[in-house]
C-alpha positions in Angstrom: 0.0 0.0 0.0 1.4 3.4 -1.0 0.5 6.5 1.0 -1.6 9.2 -0.9 0.2 12.3 -2.0 0.0 15.1 0.5 -2.6 17.8 -0.5 -0.4 20.6 0.9 2.4 20.0 -1.6 2.6 23.0 -4.0 2.8 22.2 -7.7 5.2 25.1 -8.2 8.9 24.7 -8.1 10.5 25.9 -4.9 13.0 28.0 -6.9 10.6 30.7 -8.0 12.0 34.2 -8.0 9.7 35.2 -5.1 10.9 32.3 -2.9 14.5 33.1 -3.8 14.0 36.7 -2.8 12.6 35.6 0.5 15.4 33.2 1.1 18.0 35.9 0.3 16.3 38.3 2.7 16.2 35.6 5.5 19.8 34.8 4.9 20.8 38.4 5.2 18.8 38.8 8.4 20.3 35.7 10.0 23.9 36.8 8.9 23.4 40.2 10.4 22.2 38.7 13.7 25.2 36.4 13.8 27.5 39.3 13.0 26.1 41.4 15.9 26.6 38.5 18.3 30.2 38.0 17.0 31.0 41.7 17.3 29.6 41.7 20.8 31.7 38.8 21.8 34.8 40.4 20.4 34.0 43.7 22.1 33.5 41.9 25.4 36.8 40.1 25.1 38.6 43.3 24.2 37.0 45.4 27.0 37.3 42.8 29.8 40.8 41.6 28.9 42.3 45.0 29.6 40.4 45.6 32.9 
């Protein structure tokens, strides 16, 4: 017995321009959050190592 296809599967390809634009935006947001944490960590090390 094979399971029926899921009705929530979209017939469109996941690589549509709109989806790509959303993925790029999400990637930039996540990269900026990671960058802020990294810079905060570096600043903490720099400020606390001299104290």
